[in-house]
N, C-alpha and C positions, 0 to 999 in steps of 0.2 A: 638420584631418587631410587632407582632400582637397587642400588647397592645398599641403601638404608633398609629396604624391604627384606633383603637377604641377611644382612648383618645383625639386625636387632633380634630376630628370633634365635639366631645362633648364639649370641651373647647371653640371652635369657636362659636358654637351655644349658649352656656352659655354667652359668651361675647356679642354677638349680642342681646340677650334678655336683658341683663343689660343695654346696650346702648339704646335699644328700650324703656324701662321703664324710663330711664333718660330723653329721649326726650319727653315722655308723661308727665313727671313731670314738665319739663320746659314749655311745651305748656300749661299745666294747670295753671301754675303761670302767664303766659302772658295773658291767657284768663280771669283769675280772676281779675288781675289788670286792664285790659281794661274794663271789665264789671263795676267795681266799679268807675273808673274814668268817664266812660260814664254816669252812673247814676247820679253822682255829677254834671256833665255838663248839663244834661237834667233837673235837679232839680233847676238850677239857675233861679232867677227871670228874666222873659222875654225870657227864653229859651224854647225849645220844645224837644220832644222825637226824632224828626228828627235829631237835632244837636247831641244828644247823640249817635244815631246809626252811624252817620258819624264819630264821634270821635272814637267809638269802632272799626269800620272798619279800620280806619287809624292806630290805635295803634296795632291791630292784625297784619296788614300788615308789620308794622315797626318792631315789636317784634318777630313775628314768621315766617314771610316771607314764605320760601319754606318748612318750617317744617310742615305746615298744608296742606293737600290735598284740603280741602274746609272748609269754615266757614260760619256761619249765625249769624245774630244779630237781636233780637226782643226787643221791648220796649213797656211798658204799663204804663199808669198813672192811678192810682186809688185813688181818694180822695186827700190825702195829701202826697202820696208816689209815687215815680217813680222807676220802676224796669227795668233793662236792663239785658237780658240773652244772653250770647255769647256761641256758641257751635262750635266745630271744630273736624275734623278727622285728626289724626296724621299720617304722612307718615309711611308706614310699611317697616321695613328692612327685615323681614322674611314673604314672601307672604302667607305661609301656616297658619300663626297664625292670620290672619285677621287684621282689623284696630282697633285702640283704639280711642274712642270718648271722648273728654274732654268737660266739660260744667261748667259754673259758672254764678251766678246771683248776680248783685249788686243792692242795693236799697239805696235811699236817700230821705229825706223829701223835699217836694217842698218849696222853699223859698218864703215867703210872707211878705209883709210889715205890721206891726202892730204898730199903733201909741202908744206913751208912755202913759200908764194908760188905754189903751183900752183892751177889752176882746179879746183873740186870736180866 
């Protein structure tokens, strides 16, 4: 009887921890995919980092929805590369363990037109 009283809460907490880390893994996957897609969109010829940020926001909302408490997107263009960083806080199932923050950065080369035979 006393073993059951001790084991059941431990099993439940262990299950919640496994689910929490599975949610964090899924959130990281969504964040990574949206960062890479946003970087590719921002690097297209005639596009801008603003369009990449908007796409990342949209993809995170569609893919993670209520899984993230909050998220932020930043983009930077340096020379011939565009980078987009997406960061979010995963909803916590166990309030005593704090929140898990996931982050990912996607980069893509800026598309430019180079005439045939010309120097890039």
